[in-house]
C-alpha positions, 0 to 999 in steps of 0.5 A: 256197743258190746253185748250185755247178756244180762240184758238180753231176753232169756227166751228167744222166739225161733221162726223156723217151725211156725204153724201152717194152714193149707201149706202156708204159714198161718199168719194170724196164729203166728201174730197171736203167739208173737203178741203173747210172747211180747206181752210177757216181756221178751223180744228176740226173734230168730229167722234165716234166709232159708227157713220155711222156704224163704217165707220165715223172714217175711213173717217179721214184716207181718208180725212185727214191723207192721204191728210194733214200733222198731225199738220194741223188738230185735231180729236175728237173721243169717247169710247162707254160704250155699246161696252166695257165689261171689261178694255181689251175691252177699249184697243181693241176699242182704238186700233181699232180706231187708226187703222181706223183713221190712227192716232198715237194719238187722240187730243180730246178723250171722254167718249161717252154719259155720262148719269145717269144710264147704261153708267155712271155706266159702266165708273165707274165700269171699271174706264175708267177715270183712263184708259183715263188718262193713255192713256194721259200719254202715249201720245196717247190722248192729251186732255180728256173729255166726251160728256154728256146727263145727269142731271145737278146734275150728271154733278156736281157730275162727275166734283167734282169727276174728276177734271182731266177732261179738257173739256165737250161736251154738247147738246146746242141750243136755243130750249133746253136751258130751256128744262126740259129734256136736260136742256142746260142752266143749264149745260152751267152755271155749266161749265161756273162757273167752267171755263171748256171749252165746245164743243157744239153738236146739235146746230141746234137740228138734223136739226130741227132748220135749217128746220123751218116752213114758219111762223117761218122762216119768223120771221128771214127773216124780219130781215135778208132776206139772212140768213138761219134759221141754221145760227141763231141757230149757232150764238146763240151758238157762242154768248155765253162765254166759248165755244170752238168749235160748231159742225155741222154735215155737210151733203152737200156742201150747209151746209158747205158754210152756216156755213162758211159764219156764222163763217168766220167773226162771229158777236154775236147776238144783242138784236133785234135778241135775241128777234126774237129767243125768238119769234120763240121759243115761237111759236115752243113750242106751236106746241108741237113737238117731240124733236128728233135729228135724232142721230139714236142710236135707229135704230141700234139695233131695231129688227124690223128695224123701222126708228124711227127718220123718223117716228117722222119727219112725226109726227112732220109735222102732228102736225104742219099741221094737214090737210096736207096729205103729212106726211101720204104719206111719212110714207107709202113710208118709211115703204114700205122698213122698219118696221112700227110703229105697228111692235114695240114689245116694247123691249125698247132698243131704249128708253135705248139709246135715248139721249133725253130720249123720250118715243119712244114706246108711240110715235110710238103708236101715229104714228099708230093712225095717219098713219095706222088707 
């Protein structure tokens, strides 16, 4: 059965940045957030094998499987290239995912983070595309696709070679539309021209577009004083054709309510609002900020326990407000219980897994200059 994007929930609940308590996912809070989301008529949940150190998939069992009938929700999860060395590993990971989630089948199954180089090479070498189709034939997968962080050229190649792909998940937001690395706009146009349903990730760019500086937020407030900066980013994505579901990694109740207010009675952007976004983007790009989305893939394997995304947040604040000493105080507090930027040994594991292809080692040197010297 093909995917009809008009019947998919516009807002998806991303289980990547869930609230925590005492270092563990706060299950009661997550359940309350899920209930509010479901009550509003939405039912798409996105997780992955590696989110929250492997604990995100377990939340599906606690918040959904134990509390709702199976037909009430849909779940997406992913096969990570970096966790499989042979085809038997694919079965091992998949069976572990079914055990974690408590599901007998996955509604939307993705090859995780397909990109030029290592990940795509693994998926090709192990023929994971055929493996996924076999799982679909067995009824263990309902729909098959992949999440994508590669070049437009690679996207077209993969789609040409694999017409069996039913949907693609891409990073898309107004800041990355013309970004020369992410190239959201080109990816969108390729998928739209082929009528391939799209799932959107990072609509607020890891929180960057939800936490604008006061001068940028004021541009939006002049038009809608009561609307959040995040709602503008979500509406940008929601106003595009061919979009199935827009994922939001909701971390607290306020984010849930804000998103529901945006999508409960969705209104596409008008020309005046589009011009306001163009103005915000123009000023934002002039500030030359690091395009980190805080996915934290870089931190999981860092041998020096450097909290790279948090350090980048401090750098961005310092870039926008050079005279502000708070970023330095934040950095000092942060590195009191984790590695400093100067502890980086240049092993490169962080750059190998960064979906944004950031020059992390070089940027950490900037942190040393700004906050340690």
